[in-house]
gemmi code that builds the backbone of each chain (N, CA, C; Angstrom):
import gemmi

chains = {
    "A": [
        ("MET", (0.923, -1.134, -0.012), (0.035, -0.001, -0.096), (0.893, 1.132, 0.039)),
        ("LEU", (0.384, 2.276, -0.717), (1.019, 3.454, -0.658), (0.357, 4.500, 0.147)),
        ("ASP", (0.999, 5.445, 0.809), (0.232, 6.393, 1.551), (-0.151, 7.618, 0.738)),
        ("ARG", (-0.864, 8.441, 1.271), (-1.472, 9.477, 0.518), (-0.454, 10.299, -0.203)),
        ("GLY", (0.761, 10.625, 0.501), (1.618, 11.532, -0.211), (2.439, 10.749, -1.278)),
        ("GLU", (2.763, 9.578, -1.145), (3.318, 8.761, -2.120), (2.404, 8.581, -3.386)),
        ("SER", (1.047, 8.412, -3.053), (0.144, 8.197, -4.241), (-0.018, 9.586, -4.972)),
        ("LEU", (-0.182, 10.733, -4.301), (-0.158, 11.984, -4.945), (1.059, 12.410, -5.799)),
        ("THR", (2.104, 11.882, -5.361), (3.385, 12.287, -6.122), (3.432, 11.414, -7.403)),
        ("LEU", (2.989, 10.190, -7.327), (2.819, 9.392, -8.569), (1.836, 9.910, -9.557)),
        ("LEU", (0.616, 10.474, -9.023), (-0.334, 11.159, -9.962), (0.349, 12.384, -10.523)),
        ("ALA", (1.148, 13.054, -9.826), (1.757, 14.294, -10.396), (2.616, 14.013, -11.567)),
        ("GLY", (3.086, 12.798, -11.818), (3.913, 12.403, -12.825), (3.401, 11.933, -14.171)),
        ("VAL", (2.009, 11.824, -14.026), (1.323, 11.315, -15.390), (0.152, 12.318, -15.736)),
        ("SER", (-0.430, 12.164, -16.819), (-1.327, 12.998, -17.370), (-2.604, 12.386, -17.821)),
        ("VAL", (-2.653, 11.077, -17.997), (-3.902, 10.571, -18.469), (-4.383, 9.613, -17.321)),
        ("GLY", (-5.660, 9.678, -17.039), (-6.312, 8.730, -16.143), (-7.784, 8.460, -16.440)),
        ("GLN", (-8.402, 7.813, -15.554), (-9.832, 7.466, -15.825), (-10.757, 8.001, -14.843)),
        ("VAL", (-11.922, 8.401, -15.337), (-13.043, 8.976, -14.462), (-14.020, 7.941, -14.428)),
        ("VAL", (-14.539, 7.658, -13.261), (-15.697, 6.660, -13.121), (-16.843, 7.538, -12.717)),
        ("PHE", (-17.965, 7.337, -13.498), (-19.114, 8.098, -13.092), (-20.302, 7.285, -13.585)),
        ("THR", (-21.644, 7.807, -13.181), (-22.756, 7.161, -13.496), (-23.336, 7.898, -14.668)),
        ("HIS", (-23.766, 7.111, -15.656), (-24.309, 7.662, -16.928), (-25.467, 6.772, -17.246)),
        ("ARG", (-26.771, 7.352, -17.311), (-27.941, 6.568, -17.439), (-28.042, 5.359, -16.586)),
        ("ALA", (-27.805, 5.598, -15.318), (-28.009, 4.650, -14.240), (-26.946, 3.477, -14.302)),
        ("LEU", (-25.950, 3.525, -15.090), (-24.980, 2.486, -15.174), (-23.544, 3.262, -15.048)),
        ("PRO", (-22.719, 2.349, -14.451), (-21.314, 2.908, -14.379), (-20.706, 3.072, -15.784)),
        ("ASP", (-19.826, 4.252, -15.949), (-19.166, 4.418, -17.135), (-17.673, 4.833, -16.669)),
        ("VAL", (-16.729, 4.695, -17.644), (-15.517, 5.048, -17.421), (-14.957, 5.638, -18.665)),
        ("LEU", (-14.223, 6.801, -18.374), (-13.763, 7.607, -19.500), (-12.272, 7.989, -19.317)),
        ("PRO", (-11.484, 7.837, -20.295), (-10.178, 8.285, -20.107), (-10.043, 9.792, -20.121)),
        ("VAL", (-9.316, 10.465, -19.297), (-9.201, 12.002, -19.380), (-7.878, 12.391, -19.121)),
        ("ASN", (-7.509, 13.581, -19.795), (-6.292, 14.197, -19.327), (-6.579, 14.871, -18.090)),
        ("PHE", (-5.625, 14.972, -17.303), (-5.675, 15.630, -15.937), (-4.367, 16.169, -15.536)),
        ("ARG", (-4.535, 17.026, -14.467), (-3.248, 17.564, -13.778), (-3.608, 17.562, -12.313)),
        ("LEU", (-2.709, 17.225, -11.614), (-2.800, 17.520, -10.104), (-2.541, 18.977, -9.814)),
        ("ASP", (-3.489, 19.596, -9.076), (-3.372, 21.033, -9.044), (-3.435, 21.203, -7.490)),
        ("GLY", (-2.358, 21.497, -6.714), (-2.458, 21.422, -5.390), (-2.690, 20.041, -4.915)),
        ("ASP", (-3.717, 19.668, -4.131), (-3.930, 18.242, -3.823), (-5.349, 17.864, -4.432)),
        ("ALA", (-5.779, 18.570, -5.603), (-6.970, 18.147, -6.277), (-6.607, 17.662, -7.657)),
        ("VAL", (-7.537, 16.841, -8.256), (-7.384, 16.386, -9.544), (-8.234, 17.409, -10.475)),
        ("VAL", (-7.645, 18.067, -11.461), (-8.473, 18.845, -12.391), (-8.518, 18.279, -13.651)),
        ("ILE", (-9.624, 18.189, -14.236), (-9.930, 17.617, -15.676), (-10.642, 18.724, -16.444)),
        ("ARG", (-10.560, 18.659, -17.737), (-11.251, 19.621, -18.570), (-12.058, 18.722, -19.483)),
        ("VAL", (-13.364, 19.245, -19.509), (-14.387, 18.471, -20.124), (-15.117, 19.308, -21.190)),
        ("ALA", (-15.822, 18.667, -22.109), (-16.571, 19.455, -23.080), (-18.007, 19.770, -22.654)),
        ("THR", (-18.439, 20.846, -23.056), (-19.739, 21.389, -22.894), (-20.692, 20.411, -23.387)),
        ("GLY", (-21.705, 19.856, -22.625), (-22.716, 19.052, -23.187), (-22.300, 17.576, -23.016)),
        ("SER", (-21.045, 17.350, -22.660), (-20.600, 15.810, -22.527), (-21.273, 15.375, -21.255)),
        ("ALA", (-21.331, 13.958, -21.129), (-21.912, 13.319, -19.965), (-21.359, 13.797, -18.579)),
        ("LEU", (-20.017, 13.983, -18.783), (-19.091, 14.340, -17.644), (-19.531, 15.718, -17.265)),
        ("ALA", (-19.732, 16.576, -18.085), (-19.959, 17.915, -17.663), (-21.384, 18.012, -16.996)),
        ("ARG", (-22.263, 17.113, -17.099), (-23.602, 17.106, -16.480), (-23.503, 16.415, -15.097)),
        ("VAL", (-22.370, 15.813, -14.767), (-22.189, 15.312, -13.381), (-22.538, 16.434, -12.378)),
        ("ALA", (-23.312, 16.045, -11.499), (-23.903, 17.254, -10.666), (-22.779, 17.687, -9.717)),
        ("GLU", (-22.740, 19.078, -9.539), (-21.885, 19.685, -8.582), (-22.019, 18.926, -7.126)),
        ("GLY", (-21.070, 18.717, -6.593), (-21.102, 18.116, -5.212), (-21.156, 16.556, -5.293)),
        ("ALA", (-21.393, 15.886, -6.584), (-21.334, 14.627, -6.572), (-20.005, 13.861, -6.148)),
        ("VAL", (-19.914, 12.690, -5.878), (-18.806, 12.015, -5.705), (-18.262, 11.128, -6.870)),
        ("LEU", (-17.160, 11.409, -7.393), (-16.539, 10.717, -8.407), (-15.276, 9.751, -8.015)),
        ("ALA", (-14.961, 8.849, -8.683), (-13.763, 8.044, -8.585), (-12.938, 8.319, -9.731)),
        ("PHE", (-11.626, 8.651, -9.532), (-10.631, 9.035, -10.562), (-9.571, 7.922, -10.230)),
        ("HIS", (-9.059, 7.481, -11.369), (-7.977, 6.303, -11.274), (-6.855, 6.711, -12.357)),
        ("ALA", (-5.669, 6.390, -11.859), (-4.570, 6.434, -12.866), (-3.606, 5.191, -12.352)),
        ("ASP", (-2.940, 4.659, -13.418), (-2.113, 3.698, -13.244), (-0.880, 3.611, -14.206)),
        ("ARG", (0.031, 2.971, -13.914), (1.229, 2.909, -14.871), (1.657, 1.474, -14.798)),
        ("ILE", (1.635, 0.606, -15.855), (1.871, -0.699, -15.712), (2.968, -1.040, -16.745)),
        ("ASP", (3.905, -1.781, -16.236), (4.992, -2.454, -17.226), (4.777, -3.826, -17.243)),
        ("GLU", (3.901, -4.254, -18.165), (3.493, -5.667, -18.185), (4.675, -6.647, -18.361)),
        ("ALA", (5.673, -6.205, -19.131), (6.891, -7.079, -19.494), (7.537, -7.338, -18.067)),
        ("ALA", (7.790, -6.212, -17.345), (8.526, -6.365, -16.024), (7.708, -6.850, -14.953)),
        ("ARG", (6.315, -6.837, -15.106), (5.347, -7.185, -14.091), (5.353, -6.268, -12.891)),
        ("THR", (5.570, -5.052, -13.163), (5.522, -4.096, -12.135), (4.540, -2.917, -12.394)),
        ("GLY", (4.270, -1.993, -11.540), (3.426, -0.852, -11.898), (2.899, -0.389, -10.417)),
        ("TRP", (2.092, 0.748, -10.718), (1.336, 1.187, -9.691), (-0.028, 1.548, -9.987)),
        ("SER", (-0.900, 1.666, -8.949), (-2.271, 2.102, -9.342), (-2.741, 3.095, -8.095)),
        ("VAL", (-3.456, 3.995, -8.419), (-3.851, 5.001, -7.596), (-5.373, 5.315, -7.839)),
        ("THR", (-6.265, 5.304, -6.789), (-7.573, 5.781, -6.967), (-7.880, 6.877, -6.002)),
        ("VAL", (-8.592, 7.890, -6.541), (-9.100, 8.999, -5.801), (-10.547, 9.008, -5.698)),
        ("VAL", (-11.164, 9.152, -4.588), (-12.500, 9.446, -4.399), (-12.831, 10.767, -3.831)),
        ("GLY", (-13.643, 11.500, -4.587), (-13.913, 12.898, -3.938), (-14.955, 13.633, -4.601)),
        ("ARG", (-15.373, 14.784, -3.930), (-16.444, 15.541, -4.487), (-16.148, 16.261, -5.697)),
        ("VAL", (-16.996, 16.532, -6.431), (-16.635, 17.338, -7.744), (-17.126, 18.786, -7.459)),
        ("ALA", (-16.369, 19.724, -8.137), (-16.783, 20.968, -8.120), (-16.256, 21.726, -9.457)),
        ("GLU", (-17.232, 22.379, -10.207), (-16.670, 23.118, -11.366), (-15.834, 24.371, -10.923)),
        ("VAL", (-14.859, 24.582, -11.655), (-14.101, 25.878, -11.283), (-14.778, 26.877, -12.102)),
        ("THR", (-15.371, 27.911, -11.343), (-16.039, 28.994, -12.077), (-15.520, 30.323, -11.707)),
        ("ASP", (-14.673, 30.479, -10.794), (-14.010, 31.797, -10.476), (-13.187, 32.081, -11.643)),
        ("PRO", (-13.357, 33.300, -12.309), (-12.681, 33.702, -13.561), (-11.150, 33.739, -13.445)),
        ("ALA", (-10.631, 34.224, -12.399), (-9.162, 34.190, -12.106), (-8.593, 32.796, -11.937)),
        ("GLU", (-9.490, 31.991, -11.274), (-8.935, 30.596, -11.181), (-9.073, 29.840, -12.402)),
        ("ARG", (-10.043, 30.041, -13.206), (-10.155, 29.642, -14.550), (-8.981, 29.985, -15.400)),
        ("ARG", (-8.569, 31.182, -15.326), (-7.468, 31.670, -16.191), (-6.271, 31.018, -15.761)),
        ("ARG", (-6.021, 30.831, -14.524), (-4.859, 30.173, -14.001), (-4.798, 28.651, -14.453)),
        ("ILE", (-5.873, 28.059, -14.304), (-6.003, 26.698, -14.871), (-5.877, 26.470, -16.180)),
        ("ALA", (-6.361, 27.424, -16.964), (-6.256, 27.258, -18.446), (-4.787, 27.314, -18.798)),
        ("GLU", (-4.012, 27.829, -18.106), (-2.526, 27.782, -18.348), (-1.895, 26.416, -18.000)),
        ("LEU", (-2.529, 25.661, -17.311), (-1.846, 24.280, -16.915), (-1.593, 23.548, -18.270)),
        ("PRO", (-0.771, 22.643, -18.281), (-0.580, 21.820, -19.577), (-1.575, 20.760, -19.562)),
        ("LEU", (-2.902, 21.248, -19.695), (-3.942, 20.253, -19.774), (-4.591, 20.200, -21.006)),
        ("ARG", (-4.016, 19.399, -21.889), (-4.394, 19.314, -23.317), (-5.706, 18.625, -23.536)),
        ("SER", (-6.531, 18.920, -24.361), (-7.829, 18.349, -24.653), (-7.625, 17.568, -26.055)),
        ("TRP", (-6.971, 16.450, -25.870), (-6.936, 15.548, -27.163), (-8.011, 14.931, -27.519)),
        ("VAL", (-9.129, 15.070, -26.759), (-10.333, 14.376, -27.078), (-11.313, 15.441, -27.733)),
        ("GLY", (-10.980, 16.408, -28.437), (-11.895, 17.298, -29.161), (-11.815, 18.703, -28.596)),
        ("ASP", (-12.473, 19.598, -29.450), (-12.407, 20.964, -29.065), (-13.572, 21.375, -28.145)),
        ("GLY", (-13.651, 22.531, -27.982), (-14.861, 23.110, -27.064), (-14.896, 22.606, -25.711)),
        ("ARG", (-13.834, 22.214, -25.131), (-13.746, 21.730, -23.668), (-13.481, 22.914, -22.841)),
        ("ASP", (-14.692, 23.489, -22.470), (-14.402, 24.617, -21.625), (-14.875, 24.659, -20.214)),
        ("HIS", (-15.199, 23.307, -19.638), (-15.416, 23.309, -18.349), (-14.076, 22.635, -17.489)),
        ("PHE", (-13.816, 23.111, -16.412), (-12.728, 22.761, -15.631), (-13.419, 22.122, -14.493)),
        ("ILE", (-13.081, 20.855, -14.062), (-13.801, 20.181, -13.015), (-12.708, 19.749, -12.057)),
        ("ARG", (-12.840, 20.110, -10.806), (-11.972, 19.800, -9.712), (-12.487, 18.612, -8.888)),
        ("ILE", (-11.793, 17.573, -8.778), (-12.052, 16.434, -7.884), (-11.288, 16.465, -6.690)),
        ("ALA", (-11.877, 16.609, -5.523), (-11.038, 16.682, -4.290), (-10.537, 15.255, -4.012)),
        ("THR", (-9.366, 15.349, -3.418), (-8.794, 13.952, -2.951), (-9.200, 13.689, -1.660)),
        ("ASP", (-10.463, 13.540, -1.477), (-11.063, 13.242, -0.179), (-10.451, 11.832, 0.316)),
        ("ARG", (-10.423, 10.847, -0.518), (-9.769, 9.603, -0.111), (-8.827, 9.167, -1.376)),
        ("VAL", (-7.670, 8.791, -0.841), (-6.659, 8.331, -1.906), (-6.146, 6.969, -1.503)),
        ("THR", (-6.186, 6.174, -2.318), (-5.694, 4.675, -2.110), (-4.713, 4.342, -3.262)),
        ("GLY", (-3.594, 3.782, -2.857), (-2.626, 3.468, -3.906), (-1.952, 2.141, -3.459)),
        ("CYS", (-1.504, 1.449, -4.557), (-0.590, 0.280, -4.320), (0.387, -0.029, -5.355)),
        ("VAL", (1.509, -0.653, -5.070), (2.386, -0.892, -5.983), (2.178, -2.262, -6.336)),
        ("LEU", (2.130, -2.620, -7.608), (1.922, -4.047, -8.092), (3.304, -4.592, -8.443)),
        ("ALA", (3.671, -5.628, -7.836), (4.902, -6.201, -8.013), (4.724, -7.777, -7.818)),
    ],
    "B": [
        ("MET", (-18.519, 6.892, -31.992), (-18.872, 5.725, -31.237), (-18.575, 4.392, -32.068)),
        ("LEU", (-18.091, 3.453, -31.280), (-17.762, 2.196, -31.784), (-18.987, 1.066, -31.608)),
        ("ASP", (-19.271, 0.306, -32.426), (-20.260, -0.662, -32.284), (-19.671, -1.848, -31.331)),
        ("ARG", (-20.646, -2.748, -30.857), (-20.186, -3.824, -29.960), (-19.033, -4.732, -30.733)),
        ("GLY", (-19.128, -5.046, -31.962), (-18.069, -5.828, -32.644), (-16.789, -5.124, -32.612)),
        ("GLU", (-16.858, -3.926, -32.874), (-15.526, -3.153, -33.130), (-15.023, -2.973, -31.685)),
        ("SER", (-15.756, -2.716, -30.689), (-15.284, -2.710, -29.244), (-14.598, -4.025, -28.772)),
        ("LEU", (-15.215, -5.088, -29.089), (-14.759, -6.418, -28.634), (-13.463, -6.710, -29.340)),
        ("THR", (-13.452, -6.370, -30.665), (-12.134, -6.474, -31.348), (-11.006, -5.819, -30.760)),
        ("LEU", (-11.222, -4.629, -30.303), (-10.132, -3.865, -29.719), (-9.797, -4.533, -28.217)),
        ("LEU", (-10.768, -4.928, -27.555), (-10.552, -5.500, -26.446), (-9.604, -6.701, -26.583)),
        ("ALA", (-9.923, -7.433, -27.590), (-9.144, -8.646, -27.771), (-7.600, -8.536, -28.075)),
        ("GLY", (-7.312, -7.309, -28.454), (-5.880, -6.976, -28.727), (-5.055, -6.345, -27.493)),
        ("VAL", (-5.640, -6.293, -26.326), (-5.039, -5.879, -25.228), (-5.072, -6.753, -23.994)),
        ("SER", (-4.361, -6.634, -22.998), (-4.416, -7.591, -21.949), (-4.508, -6.939, -20.445)),
        ("VAL", (-4.435, -5.521, -20.445), (-4.553, -4.957, -19.052), (-5.865, -3.962, -19.179)),
        ("GLY", (-6.547, -4.053, -18.302), (-7.761, -3.154, -18.155), (-7.898, -2.744, -16.597)),
        ("GLN", (-9.138, -2.130, -16.433), (-9.468, -1.682, -15.062), (-10.850, -2.274, -14.768)),
        ("VAL", (-10.874, -2.711, -13.543), (-12.307, -3.244, -12.958), (-12.764, -2.140, -11.910)),
        ("VAL", (-13.964, -1.745, -12.057), (-14.546, -0.819, -11.285), (-15.446, -1.658, -10.274)),
        ("PHE", (-15.254, -1.501, -9.003), (-16.082, -2.252, -8.121), (-16.331, -1.401, -6.827)),
        ("THR", (-17.304, -1.768, -5.938), (-17.578, -1.090, -4.726), (-16.791, -1.783, -3.563)),
        ("HIS", (-16.019, -1.114, -2.830), (-15.274, -1.555, -1.758), (-15.515, -0.747, -0.512)),
        ("ARG", (-16.042, -1.312, 0.544), (-16.413, -0.572, 1.733), (-17.282, 0.659, 1.342)),
        ("ALA", (-18.200, 0.407, 0.431), (-19.289, 1.419, 0.143), (-18.711, 2.646, -0.861)),
        ("LEU", (-17.578, 2.476, -1.239), (-17.014, 3.458, -2.031), (-16.578, 2.821, -3.256)),
        ("PRO", (-16.577, 3.708, -4.425), (-16.181, 3.052, -5.725), (-14.625, 2.883, -5.700)),
        ("ASP", (-14.077, 1.837, -6.259), (-12.690, 1.580, -6.347), (-12.286, 0.977, -7.777)),
        ("VAL", (-11.095, 1.222, -8.035), (-10.734, 0.781, -9.440), (-9.499, -0.002, -9.246)),
        ("LEU", (-9.272, -1.141, -9.910), (-8.022, -1.800, -9.893), (-7.519, -2.310, -11.335)),
        ("PRO", (-6.365, -2.215, -11.729), (-5.933, -2.659, -12.937), (-5.773, -4.137, -12.807)),
        ("VAL", (-6.298, -4.861, -13.983), (-6.237, -6.296, -14.067), (-5.695, -6.788, -15.261)),
        ("ASN", (-5.079, -7.900, -15.281), (-4.878, -8.646, -16.448), (-6.066, -9.284, -16.902)),
        ("PHE", (-6.435, -9.334, -18.172), (-7.689, -9.912, -18.660), (-7.546, -10.533, -20.014)),
        ("ARG", (-8.321, -11.433, -20.296), (-8.489, -12.040, -21.688), (-9.996, -11.862, -22.199)),
        ("LEU", (-10.263, -11.656, -23.246), (-11.548, -11.795, -23.938), (-11.787, -13.290, -24.305)),
        ("ASP", (-12.715, -14.043, -23.654), (-12.901, -15.422, -23.858), (-14.287, -15.618, -24.437)),
        ("GLY", (-14.373, -15.780, -25.674), (-15.768, -15.647, -26.290), (-16.136, -14.260, -26.317)),
        ("ASP", (-17.345, -13.966, -25.888), (-17.672, -12.546, -25.676), (-17.724, -12.138, -24.139)),
        ("ALA", (-16.923, -12.771, -23.367), (-16.861, -12.392, -21.941), (-15.497, -11.954, -21.574)),
        ("VAL", (-15.371, -11.106, -20.652), (-14.118, -10.775, -20.095), (-13.728, -11.732, -18.844)),
        ("VAL", (-12.543, -12.301, -18.996), (-12.181, -13.154, -17.810), (-11.057, -12.622, -17.199)),
        ("ILE", (-10.992, -12.390, -15.835), (-9.864, -11.992, -14.962), (-9.629, -13.003, -14.077)),
        ("ARG", (-8.398, -12.812, -13.466), (-7.888, -13.817, -12.486), (-7.584, -12.996, -11.064)),
        ("VAL", (-8.224, -13.365, -10.140), (-7.952, -12.583, -8.926), (-7.626, -13.580, -7.725)),
        ("ALA", (-7.012, -12.936, -6.775), (-6.435, -13.684, -5.562), (-7.600, -13.924, -4.616)),
        ("THR", (-7.519, -15.063, -4.071), (-8.194, -15.479, -2.874), (-8.094, -14.480, -1.748)),
        ("GLY", (-9.217, -14.064, -1.240), (-9.186, -13.198, -0.214), (-9.037, -11.650, -0.569)),
        ("SER", (-8.871, -11.364, -1.939), (-8.902, -9.953, -2.258), (-10.270, -9.332, -2.408)),
        ("ALA", (-10.323, -7.979, -2.366), (-11.720, -7.330, -2.492), (-12.395, -7.916, -3.690)),
        ("LEU", (-11.653, -7.977, -4.692), (-12.365, -8.467, -5.974), (-13.010, -9.891, -5.884)),
        ("ALA", (-12.336, -10.689, -5.127), (-12.794, -12.074, -5.164), (-14.003, -12.156, -4.378)),
        ("ARG", (-14.266, -11.031, -3.497), (-15.436, -11.102, -2.753), (-16.684, -10.290, -3.232)),
        ("VAL", (-16.515, -9.864, -4.511), (-17.683, -9.186, -5.169), (-18.662, -10.451, -5.449)),
        ("ALA", (-19.856, -10.036, -5.006), (-20.864, -11.172, -4.989), (-21.174, -11.556, -6.371)),
        ("GLU", (-21.254, -13.015, -6.316), (-21.823, -13.555, -7.581), (-23.009, -12.893, -8.094)),
        ("GLY", (-23.211, -12.578, -9.346), (-24.291, -11.903, -10.042), (-24.376, -10.451, -9.866)),
        ("ALA", (-23.413, -9.878, -9.082), (-23.250, -8.421, -8.968), (-22.824, -7.909, -10.498)),
        ("VAL", (-23.105, -6.673, -10.629), (-22.817, -5.978, -11.842), (-21.544, -5.174, -11.772)),
        ("LEU", (-20.504, -5.504, -12.576), (-19.271, -4.760, -12.534), (-19.108, -4.055, -13.860)),
        ("ALA", (-18.351, -2.943, -13.764), (-17.781, -2.284, -14.974), (-16.277, -2.624, -15.154)),
        ("PHE", (-16.076, -2.854, -16.477), (-14.670, -3.143, -16.824), (-14.326, -2.181, -17.941)),
        ("HIS", (-13.174, -1.663, -17.853), (-12.704, -0.724, -18.823), (-11.418, -1.040, -19.395)),
        ("ALA", (-11.108, -0.729, -20.636), (-9.685, -0.757, -21.187), (-9.640, 0.344, -22.118)),
        ("ASP", (-8.492, 0.994, -22.253), (-8.259, 1.970, -23.272), (-6.832, 1.756, -23.808)),
        ("ARG", (-6.569, 2.512, -24.852), (-5.190, 2.700, -25.442), (-4.983, 4.106, -25.932)),
        ("ILE", (-4.157, 4.734, -25.381), (-4.100, 6.311, -25.787), (-2.606, 6.467, -26.134)),
        ("ASP", (-2.563, 7.203, -27.359), (-1.401, 7.743, -27.741), (-1.392, 9.168, -27.572)),
        ("GLU", (-0.717, 9.734, -26.359), (-0.975, 11.157, -26.026), (-0.283, 12.036, -27.021)),
        ("ALA", (0.824, 11.620, -27.497), (1.610, 12.440, -28.504), (0.693, 12.768, -29.879)),
        ("ALA", (0.185, 11.680, -30.271), (-0.731, 11.669, -31.531), (-2.011, 12.093, -31.280)),
        ("ARG", (-2.386, 12.262, -29.881), (-3.762, 12.644, -29.537), (-4.792, 11.713, -30.136)),
        ("THR", (-4.519, 10.481, -30.204), (-5.494, 9.530, -30.655), (-5.559, 8.360, -29.651)),
        ("GLY", (-6.711, 7.450, -29.781), (-6.777, 6.457, -28.879), (-8.238, 5.875, -28.903)),
        ("TRP", (-8.441, 4.830, -28.145), (-9.812, 4.354, -28.084), (-10.053, 4.083, -26.602)),
        ("SER", (-11.256, 3.828, -26.323), (-11.702, 3.560, -25.014), (-13.001, 2.598, -25.065)),
        ("VAL", (-12.897, 1.567, -24.266), (-14.181, 0.571, -24.261), (-14.565, 0.397, -22.890)),
        ("THR", (-15.843, 0.492, -22.467), (-16.250, 0.005, -21.229), (-17.468, -1.015, -21.340)),
        ("VAL", (-17.213, -2.099, -20.531), (-18.181, -3.138, -20.427), (-18.845, -3.050, -19.204)),
        ("VAL", (-20.108, -3.304, -19.075), (-20.950, -3.541, -17.918), (-21.650, -4.843, -17.994)),
        ("GLY", (-21.338, -5.709, -16.955), (-21.992, -6.844, -16.988), (-22.107, -7.654, -15.573)),
        ("ARG", (-22.855, -8.734, -15.563), (-22.886, -9.575, -14.424), (-21.654, -10.321, -14.258)),
        ("VAL", (-21.343, -10.709, -13.057), (-20.100, -11.368, -12.695), (-20.436, -12.785, -12.287)),
        ("ALA", (-19.707, -13.757, -12.818), (-19.875, -14.967, -12.340), (-18.396, -15.698, -12.105)),
        ("GLU", (-18.193, -16.374, -11.052), (-17.049, -17.084, -10.832), (-17.103, -18.468, -11.816)),
        ("VAL", (-15.944, -18.667, -12.314), (-15.784, -19.916, -13.250), (-15.472, -21.069, -12.130)),
        ("THR", (-16.401, -21.969, -11.974), (-16.206, -23.037, -10.986), (-16.171, -24.362, -11.688)),
        ("ASP", (-16.709, -24.644, -12.828), (-16.726, -25.947, -13.537), (-15.079, -26.242, -13.746)),
        ("PRO", (-14.807, -27.526, -13.335), (-13.505, -27.966, -13.330), (-12.864, -27.923, -14.815)),
        ("ALA", (-13.609, -28.430, -15.813), (-13.010, -28.338, -17.103), (-12.866, -26.997, -17.556)),
        ("GLU", (-13.779, -26.196, -17.431), (-13.638, -24.872, -17.727), (-12.525, -24.119, -17.005)),
        ("ARG", (-12.289, -24.287, -15.904), (-11.263, -23.748, -15.068), (-9.962, -24.231, -15.762)),
        ("ARG", (-9.903, -25.448, -16.101), (-8.557, -25.992, -16.627), (-8.380, -25.259, -18.166)),
        ("ARG", (-9.292, -25.121, -18.846), (-9.261, -24.613, -20.169), (-8.856, -23.007, -19.921)),
        ("ILE", (-9.463, -22.283, -19.179), (-9.166, -20.893, -18.855), (-7.677, -20.704, -18.338)),
        ("ALA", (-7.275, -21.653, -17.393), (-6.012, -21.685, -16.862), (-4.941, -21.667, -17.862)),
        ("GLU", (-5.348, -22.073, -19.076), (-4.200, -22.223, -20.167), (-4.267, -21.005, -21.056)),
        ("LEU", (-5.212, -20.079, -20.666), (-5.133, -18.842, -21.516), (-4.007, -17.947, -21.011)),
        ("PRO", (-3.373, -17.122, -21.959), (-2.285, -16.394, -21.480), (-2.623, -15.242, -20.484)),
        ("LEU", (-3.172, -15.672, -19.353), (-3.592, -14.585, -18.331), (-2.697, -14.661, -17.160)),
        ("ARG", (-1.661, -13.906, -17.289), (-0.671, -13.823, -16.349), (-1.107, -13.011, -15.319)),
        ("SER", (-0.543, -13.417, -13.873), (-1.092, -12.820, -12.803), (0.163, -12.051, -12.263)),
        ("TRP", (0.477, -10.851, -12.933), (1.677, -10.014, -12.443), (1.409, -9.262, -11.223)),
        ("VAL", (0.251, -9.527, -10.674), (0.094, -8.773, -9.345), (0.062, -9.823, -8.149)),
        ("GLY", (1.012, -10.633, -8.281), (1.128, -11.624, -7.171), (0.746, -13.098, -7.303)),
        ("ASP", (1.036, -13.838, -6.478), (0.682, -15.247, -6.613), (-0.612, -15.684, -6.010)),
        ("GLY", (-1.030, -16.774, -6.022), (-1.964, -17.321, -5.284), (-3.357, -16.913, -5.909)),
        ("ARG", (-3.335, -16.550, -7.233), (-4.695, -15.851, -7.726), (-5.440, -17.075, -8.357)),
        ("ASP", (-6.283, -17.755, -7.675), (-6.825, -18.908, -8.207), (-8.304, -18.756, -8.374)),
        ("HIS", (-8.729, -17.631, -8.559), (-10.105, -17.386, -8.809), (-10.215, -16.903, -10.158)),
        ("PHE", (-11.011, -17.416, -11.049), (-11.291, -16.960, -12.429), (-12.742, -16.355, -12.420)),
        ("ILE", (-12.745, -15.056, -12.747), (-14.115, -14.346, -12.848), (-14.490, -13.876, -14.259)),
        ("ARG", (-15.703, -14.278, -14.517), (-16.137, -13.909, -15.837), (-17.104, -12.644, -15.776)),
        ("ILE", (-16.859, -11.730, -16.477), (-17.802, -10.465, -16.648), (-18.545, -10.536, -17.951)),
        ("ALA", (-19.717, -10.798, -17.895), (-20.505, -10.710, -19.292), (-20.533, -9.446, -19.852)),
        ("THR", (-20.452, -9.477, -21.125), (-20.442, -8.141, -21.832), (-22.030, -7.681, -22.148)),
        ("ASP", (-22.782, -7.456, -21.046), (-24.222, -7.195, -21.217), (-24.241, -5.835, -21.981)),
        ("ARG", (-23.357, -4.944, -21.682), (-23.460, -3.721, -22.371), (-22.074, -3.342, -22.720)),
        ("VAL", (-21.827, -2.863, -23.846), (-20.461, -2.545, -24.438), (-20.608, -1.106, -25.068)),
        ("THR", (-19.768, -0.160, -24.514), (-19.724, 1.005, -25.240), (-18.281, 1.431, -25.519)),
        ("GLY", (-18.037, 1.903, -26.703), (-16.600, 2.252, -27.001), (-16.826, 3.588, -27.864)),
        ("CYS", (-15.530, 4.164, -27.703), (-15.355, 5.389, -28.640), (-13.970, 5.626, -28.997)),
        ("VAL", (-13.805, 6.173, -30.136), (-12.444, 6.576, -30.642), (-12.169, 7.949, -30.202)),
        ("LEU", (-11.036, 8.176, -29.710), (-10.678, 9.514, -29.226), (-9.755, 10.097, -30.355)),
        ("ALA", (-10.285, 11.131, -30.919), (-9.393, 11.842, -31.980), (-9.669, 13.252, -32.103)),
    ],
}
model = gemmi.Model(1)
for chain_id, residues in chains.items():
    chain = gemmi.Chain(chain_id)
    for i, (resn, *xyz) in enumerate(residues, 1):
        res = gemmi.Residue()
        res.name, res.seqid = resn, gemmi.SeqId(i, " ")
        for name, pos in zip(("N", "CA", "C"), xyz):
            atom = gemmi.Atom()
            atom.name, atom.element = name, gemmi.Element(name[0])
            atom.pos, atom.b_iso = gemmi.Position(*pos), 0.0
            res.add_atom(atom)
        chain.add_residue(res)
    model.add_chain(chain)
structure = gemmi.Structure()
structure.add_model(model)
structure.setup_entities()
């Protein structure tokens, strides 16, 4: 098991993870670009997407891992936390300057912050 | 969007995905080795692990993706389906011969089949 600090350090070193959410009453998973901003996970999502409609204050799971299958090693970190859209204009401008590319299309003008209320991580070896 | 056949073909070409399940009343995500066996996802889990305790008949989400961040392309497939442990001895022997490595430790003697009741996939471009 990894502690919170170790887990967040690993998250800081990667930029693609998966968000788990409920869509039409069923679990769904989507890969997302993300950045660790302070101790929150920030993702950028498109207007009108299922993710953008996740209710403010809902609890989401976010996951990232890095696996070296040949070496049979890797790590896995899962965050569970409340969701809040970043609406403050100054904060939006600051976050827009993070290297948070939207490689899954244009028009992604929502920034969503996922609090790291619970962080679990493990090393796979 | 990808149709069911296209999504299953993509799953057949990779061997690491993520399972989404509920652990202590909170969502959790774990990377797993898997194989597509017919039209079901088969994973191998350790006795005593949280995944092995997922109730028979529960509905799990399973996800795999392949992302080329530099090229800004990739795909993402999510399966939602009922879980059943493989208990038939002949079936267990057959599945034990699949290239389903347990790089996350020894003692993984449960084979879990996740039905592909619902398959959604998309190309990220």
